[in-house]
N, CA and C of each residue as an Amber inpcrd file, in Angstrom:
protein
   393
   0.7460000  -0.7310000   0.0110000  -0.0980000   0.1810000   0.0770000
   1.3230000   1.2590000  -0.0220000   0.5940000   2.2730000  -0.9810000
   1.3990000   3.1640000  -0.6290000   0.2260000   4.8180000  -0.5490000
   0.8410000   5.4090000   0.2190000  -0.0860000   6.7160000   0.5550000
   0.5470000   7.9810000  -0.1510000  -0.4250000   9.0130000  -0.1940000
  -0.0860000  10.2840000  -0.7680000  -0.8220000  11.3680000  -0.2000000
  -0.5350000  12.3950000  -0.4730000  -1.3310000  13.7080000  -0.3220000
  -0.8590000  14.8980000  -0.9640000  -1.6810000  15.8780000  -1.1890000
  -1.1440000  17.3470000  -1.7560000  -0.9290000  17.5980000  -0.6570000
  -0.4460000  19.2900000  -0.7380000   0.4590000  19.9600000   0.3030000
  -0.2850000  20.1600000   1.4460000  -1.8180000  20.4710000   1.3830000
  -2.2340000  20.8210000   2.6620000  -3.1420000  19.6180000   3.2790000
  -3.2970000  18.6380000   2.3040000  -4.0040000  17.6140000   2.9380000
  -5.2100000  17.1390000   2.9430000  -5.9380000  18.1440000   2.0730000
  -7.2130000  18.1370000   1.8460000  -7.4080000  17.2500000   0.6780000
  -6.3020000  16.4470000   0.1610000  -6.5950000  15.1750000  -0.8530000
  -5.5630000  14.4390000  -0.8380000  -6.2870000  13.2690000  -0.0940000
  -5.1800000  12.1550000  -0.1180000  -5.3270000  10.7590000  -0.5660000
  -4.8910000   9.9740000  -0.8950000  -4.7270000   8.6920000  -1.9450000
  -4.1870000   7.5690000  -1.3320000  -4.4480000   6.5240000  -1.8020000
  -4.0990000   5.3090000  -1.5600000  -3.8760000   4.5730000  -2.3480000
  -2.6070000   3.9130000  -3.0260000  -2.5450000   3.0020000  -4.3940000
  -2.0010000   1.6460000  -3.7610000  -3.0150000   0.5060000  -3.9760000
  -2.6660000  -0.6490000  -3.5780000  -1.8350000  -1.2510000  -4.8940000
  -0.7940000  -2.4400000  -4.3970000   0.0240000  -2.6610000  -5.0790000
   1.5460000  -2.7190000  -5.4530000   2.4120000  -2.9030000  -6.1060000
   3.4570000  -2.2260000  -6.7940000   3.2750000  -1.0370000  -7.6580000
   4.1790000   0.2370000  -7.5110000   4.1140000   1.2570000  -8.2600000
   5.0670000   1.0520000  -9.6610000   4.5870000   0.8160000 -10.6940000
   5.5190000   0.8120000 -11.9920000   6.2560000   1.8760000 -12.1320000
   7.6880000   1.6470000 -12.7800000   8.7870000   2.7700000 -12.8660000
   8.0010000   3.9150000 -13.5660000   8.3840000   5.0160000 -13.1430000
   7.9080000   6.2820000 -13.5870000   8.3580000   7.0090000 -14.5630000
   7.5860000   8.0120000 -15.3940000   7.9920000   8.4840000 -16.5010000
   8.2780000   9.7900000 -15.7210000   9.3190000  10.2300000 -16.6870000
   9.5600000  11.8530000 -16.4310000   9.1120000  12.5140000 -18.0010000
   8.2140000  13.6560000 -17.7740000   7.7760000  14.1010000 -19.2190000
   8.0660000  15.5960000 -18.9620000   8.9620000  15.6600000 -19.9620000
   9.3340000  17.2300000 -20.2580000   8.5660000  18.1110000 -21.4990000
   7.6900000  17.7220000 -21.7230000   6.7300000  18.4920000 -22.4820000
   6.6120000  20.0480000 -21.5550000   5.9340000  20.4720000 -22.6690000
   5.5300000  22.2490000 -22.2690000   4.3660000  22.1410000 -21.3440000
   3.4180000  21.5170000 -21.5760000   2.1060000  21.6510000 -20.5780000
   2.6260000  20.4820000 -19.4930000   3.6500000  19.8520000 -19.5120000
   3.7190000  19.1520000 -17.8520000   4.5300000  19.8530000 -16.9280000
   5.5420000  20.4810000 -18.1210000   6.3290000  21.6900000 -17.2540000
   5.6870000  22.7220000 -16.8490000   4.4370000  23.1840000 -17.3610000
   3.6250000  24.4030000 -16.7830000   2.7060000  23.7690000 -15.7540000
   2.2190000  22.6360000 -15.8290000   1.8120000  21.9200000 -14.6750000
   2.2110000  21.8750000 -13.5300000   3.6910000  21.4270000 -13.2960000
   4.2450000  21.2240000 -12.2920000   5.4280000  21.8480000 -11.6990000
   5.6600000  23.0040000 -12.9560000   6.6430000  23.8290000 -12.3630000
   7.8560000  23.4940000 -12.8380000   7.9760000  22.1270000 -13.0890000
   9.3590000  21.6930000 -13.8270000   9.1390000  20.1700000 -14.6980000
   9.7400000  19.5940000 -15.0280000   9.2530000  18.2620000 -15.6570000
   8.2450000  17.6290000 -14.5200000   7.4200000  16.8290000 -15.0760000
   6.3520000  15.6660000 -14.1290000   6.6640000  14.6580000 -13.9710000
   7.0230000  14.0930000 -13.0040000   7.4610000  12.6070000 -12.9080000
   5.9840000  11.8330000 -12.5270000   5.3300000  10.7140000 -12.7950000
   4.5940000  10.1150000 -12.5290000   4.3910000   8.7390000 -12.9720000
   3.6940000   7.9810000 -11.9960000   3.4590000   6.4780000 -12.5000000
   2.4040000   6.3510000 -12.4820000   2.1350000   5.6930000 -13.6620000
   1.1650000   5.1960000 -13.7890000   0.4730000   3.7400000 -13.6370000
  -0.8030000   4.1240000 -12.8220000  -1.4590000   2.7570000 -12.0910000
  -2.6920000   2.5350000 -12.2530000  -3.2600000   1.2000000 -12.1560000
  -4.7320000   1.0810000 -12.5780000  -5.6010000   1.6060000 -11.7310000
  -6.5930000   2.2050000 -12.5510000  -7.5450000   3.2780000 -11.8400000
  -8.2050000   2.1640000 -10.3150000  -8.7150000   1.1880000 -10.7810000
  -9.0430000   0.2420000  -9.5630000  -8.2350000  -0.2010000  -8.5820000
  -6.7160000   0.5480000  -8.4490000  -6.1380000   0.7440000  -7.4450000
  -5.8700000   1.6060000  -6.5750000  -6.5480000   2.4540000  -7.0680000
  -6.5200000   3.9520000  -6.3400000  -7.7560000   4.3600000  -5.7350000
  -7.6540000   4.8230000  -4.6120000  -8.4930000   5.3850000  -3.4870000
  -8.2710000   6.8290000  -3.5060000  -9.3400000   7.6300000  -3.5220000
  -9.1390000   9.2970000  -3.3380000 -10.2080000   9.4620000  -2.2660000
  -9.5450000  10.0000000  -1.0080000 -10.4470000  10.5640000  -0.1730000
 -10.2900000  12.4710000  -0.3820000 -11.3850000  12.9320000  -0.1970000
 -11.2700000  14.4510000  -0.3720000 -11.2840000  14.6470000  -2.2310000
 -12.0770000  13.3220000  -2.6830000 -12.1560000  13.7670000  -4.1670000
 -12.7840000  15.1300000  -4.7410000 -13.8620000  15.2250000  -3.8610000
 -14.2880000  16.4580000  -4.0190000 -13.4570000  18.0620000  -3.8900000
 -12.1410000  18.0700000  -3.5740000 -11.2520000  18.8000000  -3.4790000
 -10.5060000  18.8030000  -4.8180000 -10.6410000  17.6900000  -5.8300000
  -9.5370000  17.8680000  -6.7410000 -10.0780000  18.4440000  -7.7260000
  -9.5100000  19.0870000  -8.4740000 -10.0020000  20.0970000  -9.4830000
  -9.3470000  19.4340000 -11.0470000  -9.7150000  19.5780000 -12.0710000
  -9.5620000  19.3330000 -12.6980000  -9.7040000  19.9930000 -13.9000000
  -8.6140000  19.7100000 -14.8630000  -8.1220000  20.9850000 -16.0690000
  -7.8270000  20.5170000 -17.4600000  -8.9290000  20.0630000 -18.2950000
  -8.6010000  19.6180000 -19.5240000  -7.8300000  20.2720000 -20.3760000
  -6.4440000  19.3440000 -20.3880000  -5.5640000  19.9850000 -21.4530000
  -4.7430000  19.8450000 -22.4410000  -6.0340000  18.6480000 -22.8730000
  -5.9730000  18.5120000 -24.2610000  -7.4060000  17.5390000 -24.7410000
  -7.4830000  17.1110000 -25.8310000  -8.4890000  16.2900000 -26.1690000
  -8.5170000  15.0200000 -25.4810000  -7.2920000  14.3890000 -25.2200000
  -6.7580000  12.9590000 -24.7660000  -6.7040000  12.9930000 -23.1110000
  -6.4840000  13.8310000 -22.7170000  -6.1250000  14.2680000 -21.5340000
  -6.7940000  15.0440000 -20.4270000  -6.4540000  15.1290000 -18.8640000
  -6.7440000  16.2010000 -18.2330000  -5.6950000  16.1020000 -16.7230000
  -5.8590000  17.2370000 -16.0810000  -4.7670000  17.2320000 -14.8300000
  -5.6680000  17.4270000 -13.8900000  -5.2170000  16.7530000 -12.7670000
  -5.9180000  17.0160000 -11.6110000  -5.0950000  17.6500000 -10.4230000
  -5.5830000  18.5640000  -9.9220000  -4.6220000  19.4570000  -8.4570000
  -5.7700000  19.3180000  -7.4160000  -5.1960000  19.9220000  -6.4610000
  -5.8080000  20.4070000  -5.1760000  -6.5290000  21.5710000  -5.3960000
  -7.9970000  21.7600000  -5.1800000  -8.5170000  22.7950000  -5.0150000
  -8.3150000  23.9920000  -4.1470000  -7.7170000  23.2860000  -3.4410000
  -7.4130000  24.3170000  -1.8960000  -5.8420000  24.8680000  -2.0860000
  -4.8840000  23.9550000  -2.4900000  -3.5980000  24.2900000  -2.2650000
  -3.1940000  24.4630000  -3.4380000  -3.4090000  23.7540000  -4.7120000
  -3.0790000  23.9310000  -6.2120000  -1.8870000  22.8000000  -6.3690000
  -1.7980000  21.7580000  -5.5200000  -0.7030000  21.0680000  -5.5430000
  -1.2770000  20.3050000  -7.4560000  -0.1490000  19.3880000  -7.9290000
  -0.4860000  19.1580000  -9.4300000  -0.2010000  17.5940000  -8.7410000
  -1.6250000  16.6670000  -9.0290000  -1.7210000  15.2390000  -8.4970000
  -1.5700000  14.5190000  -9.4080000  -2.2630000  14.5090000 -10.7130000
  -2.8910000  13.3760000 -11.5540000  -2.5210000  13.8010000 -13.2780000
  -2.2370000  12.9310000 -13.6900000  -2.5250000  13.1880000 -15.1170000
  -3.4770000  12.1140000 -15.5430000  -4.1640000  12.3750000 -16.3560000
  -5.7060000  11.4080000 -16.6310000  -6.1030000  11.5620000 -18.1440000
  -5.5550000  10.4510000 -18.6290000  -5.5950000  10.2420000 -20.1400000
  -7.3010000   9.4270000 -20.0460000  -8.0710000  10.0950000 -20.6890000
  -9.7130000   9.5740000 -20.7530000  -9.1270000   8.8380000 -21.3950000
 -10.4210000   7.4300000 -21.5050000 -10.6740000   6.2920000 -21.8910000
  -9.5340000   5.3680000 -21.6840000  -8.7890000   5.6150000 -20.5550000
  -7.8150000   4.3660000 -20.4380000  -8.1840000   3.7700000 -19.1190000
  -7.6680000   2.7690000 -18.9550000  -7.8940000   1.8950000 -17.3620000
  -6.8500000   2.4870000 -16.7070000  -6.0090000   3.3710000 -16.6570000
  -4.7720000   3.8060000 -15.7000000  -4.9670000   5.1670000 -15.2200000
  -4.3710000   5.9900000 -14.4980000  -4.3590000   7.3410000 -14.2620000
  -2.8480000   7.5530000 -13.5730000  -2.1290000   8.6030000 -13.9620000
  -0.6440000   8.9050000 -13.3840000  -0.9790000   9.5800000 -12.4440000
   0.1110000   9.5000000 -11.4890000  -0.1040000  10.0700000 -10.1810000
   1.3460000  10.7180000 -10.1080000   1.2420000  11.7600000  -9.2610000
   2.5970000  12.6450000  -9.3310000   3.6470000  11.8640000  -8.2230000
   4.8270000  11.5560000  -8.4850000   5.5630000  11.1200000  -7.4370000
   5.8680000  11.6840000  -6.6090000   5.6810000  12.9350000  -6.5560000
   6.1790000  14.1320000  -5.1080000   5.0580000  14.0240000  -4.6610000
   3.8080000  13.6290000  -4.7720000   2.8310000  13.5910000  -3.8560000
   2.7770000  12.3190000  -2.5620000   3.6760000  11.4360000  -3.2310000
   3.9710000  10.4310000  -2.3860000   4.3330000  10.2120000  -1.0030000
   3.7020000  10.3060000   0.3260000   4.3200000  10.3890000   1.5460000
   5.2680000   9.1050000   2.0610000   4.9670000   7.7900000   1.2040000
   5.8560000   7.0950000   1.8590000   7.0630000   6.4360000   0.7720000
   8.3310000   5.7440000   1.0580000   8.8840000   5.4170000   0.0640000
   8.3770000   4.6920000  -1.1130000   8.5480000   4.9500000  -2.1670000
   7.8040000   4.2190000  -2.9530000   8.8130000   3.2020000  -3.7100000
   9.9990000   3.1090000  -3.4610000  10.9810000   2.0640000  -3.8040000
  10.8820000   1.5840000  -5.5070000  10.9910000   2.8800000  -6.3300000
  10.8130000   2.9780000  -7.7240000  12.0660000   3.9660000  -8.2380000
  12.2580000   4.0300000  -9.4530000  13.1630000   4.8880000 -10.1540000
  12.5870000   5.1050000 -11.3490000  12.9710000   6.5100000 -11.9430000
  12.5810000   6.9890000 -12.8930000  13.1980000   5.6860000 -14.3200000
  12.1390000   5.1340000 -15.2080000  12.5000000   4.1800000 -16.2020000
  13.0050000   4.9430000 -17.4290000  12.0610000   6.3380000 -17.6430000
  12.3240000   7.1600000 -18.8620000  12.2450000   8.6210000 -18.9510000
  12.8700000   9.5360000 -19.5490000  12.6200000  10.7090000 -19.9010000
  12.0980000  10.9160000 -21.1130000  10.5600000  11.4690000 -21.2960000
   9.8120000  11.5230000 -22.6560000  10.0550000  13.2540000 -22.9770000
   9.7910000  13.6970000 -24.0990000   9.3440000  14.5580000 -24.5890000
  10.8420000  15.5400000 -24.5970000  12.4090000  15.1080000 -24.5460000
  13.0460000  15.8380000 -24.2110000  13.3120000  16.8390000 -25.4480000
  12.7080000  16.7290000 -26.4970000  13.2650000  17.9220000 -27.4380000
  12.3680000  19.5670000 -27.0860000  11.3590000  18.9220000 -25.7760000
  10.5830000  20.3180000 -25.4530000  11.4080000  20.6970000 -24.2070000
  12.6150000  19.9450000 -23.7070000  12.2640000  20.5600000 -22.1930000
  13.4680000  21.7140000 -21.9500000  13.0550000  22.3440000 -20.9310000
  13.6070000  23.2510000 -20.4950000  14.8960000  24.0150000 -20.9660000
  15.5100000  24.8970000 -21.1960000  16.9360000  25.4280000 -21.0570000
  17.3910000  25.3500000 -19.8020000  16.8510000  25.2400000 -18.6720000
  17.2670000  25.9550000 -17.4750000  18.2530000  24.4340000 -16.9890000
  18.0700000  23.1370000 -17.6660000  18.5060000  22.1360000 -16.7020000
  19.2360000  21.4760000 -17.5740000  19.7840000  19.9920000 -17.0790000
  20.3600000  18.9810000 -17.9120000  19.8970000  17.7570000 -17.6990000
  20.0070000  16.8050000 -18.1670000  19.4480000  15.4190000 -17.6740000
  20.5040000  14.3580000 -18.2380000  21.2370000  14.1910000 -16.8500000
  22.2110000  13.2370000 -16.5530000  22.4560000  11.9300000 -16.0820000
  21.5180000  11.4710000 -15.9310000  21.2140000  10.3030000 -14.8290000
  21.2800000   9.1120000 -15.5810000  21.4610000   9.0700000 -16.6480000
  21.8960000   7.5210000 -17.5470000  20.5280000   7.1350000 -17.8740000
  19.2000000   7.4340000 -17.5110000  18.1080000   6.8470000 -17.9040000
  17.6480000   7.5130000 -19.4160000  16.9670000   6.3940000 -20.3790000
  17.0610000   6.1860000 -21.4920000  15.8980000   7.7350000 -21.6160000
  16.3340000   8.2490000 -22.6900000  15.7440000   9.7970000 -23.1060000
  14.8680000   9.3780000 -24.4150000  14.0190000  10.0230000 -24.6850000
  13.3190000   9.6770000 -26.0170000  12.5680000  11.5080000 -26.4150000
  12.5180000  11.7310000 -27.8990000  11.8590000  13.2530000 -27.9490000
  10.4310000  13.1060000 -28.0750000   9.7160000  12.0400000 -28.4830000
   8.5340000  11.5370000 -28.2920000   8.3130000  10.3240000 -26.8780000
   6.8990000   9.8910000 -27.0440000   6.6290000   8.5970000 -26.0540000
   6.7590000   7.5560000 -26.8890000   7.8280000   6.6800000 -26.2470000
   8.1820000   5.3080000 -26.9960000   6.8420000   4.5490000 -26.8800000
   6.5930000   3.7910000 -27.7550000   5.1780000   2.4680000 -27.9180000
   5.2300000   1.9740000 -26.5930000   4.1220000   1.3670000 -25.6910000
   3.9790000   0.7490000 -24.6390000   3.9710000  -0.5800000 -24.8570000
   4.9330000  -1.1850000 -23.9980000   4.7430000  -3.1040000 -24.3670000
   2.9860000  -3.4230000 -24.5000000
């Protein structure tokens, strides 16, 4: 069981089971949503329980996805691809050790010019196909 919350605690969540290795997305939308690049783990919707769901604000950022944040403190929490059976949860929102590491950096062609990525993790200019 993994637990997490927003900054003020109005939104809390639990995830049952292991957390898949997260993706680090450097696209412009993720950078604006998070203030840097957005690192999230994709988990089955059925594994997630959200307390304070009425405090989650949703912004439809594209035809394919919406982004969830705490409407009280503004914490970026979720990346929700519509019509999929999974949801991305921000790694920084977890309270407990996650026992995972970033698996891939995506949209590197759009990354900010103020930082370098030199962690040895695979990098792609788009999203690689899912297995």
